Steps between C-alpha positions, in 0.01 A plus 500: 500500500639837400493768767326827429758764588258787442322412825829502689662806352409780262828507307398810305457695822828364636679597178352849523608543862854377427537665157526149349829429679501122559765513771299766682183295450663203676634725776161667558320165509753347738468802731120465483518128581738559792293787641169319455634191674609716795158667509332158485676396821370815667153442354498143626576623853234771478243245380588257781473787751174612335633854465272639230661844488848360445372248242331774300810722512742223399277369221444852367874571489582179316201536268635832374849362449367205299262711293774749410709238319217302342465214749124527467395162639706555814353850533148356471569245773639774724190711432294201612706469819455872563121469464472177701717643780285813517203264551701298756470184289837359605448142374443640149804726541711193572360316198578798279849530649564137403396581142726805508799283591443294185462815292826643634675176405365541146624860486842377613497241220412770248785718625749217464382420146528859369 
């Protein structure tokens, strides 16, 4: 089965942001992956502690970072976490965070293959 990279990453947006510099594209994506993974650890703790305010803040921050470079699917999952946290639906936040981990792995794979 062929993977659909358009759902993982909007390469046109990434090219625009990086002025079509492939080395910069890889660097930006790797920085995004590293930062998102750090934020995910913080999000996981906030979800376990049922800290809605912190969950919303962390998800919002990461959502913007992902959206800026074309990681749309990850941004959508983070938007979902933001909404679910605001409604104090922590089990759904955890489920979405698990999906986000898979999405970040896919972004990492895309970065490596550029």
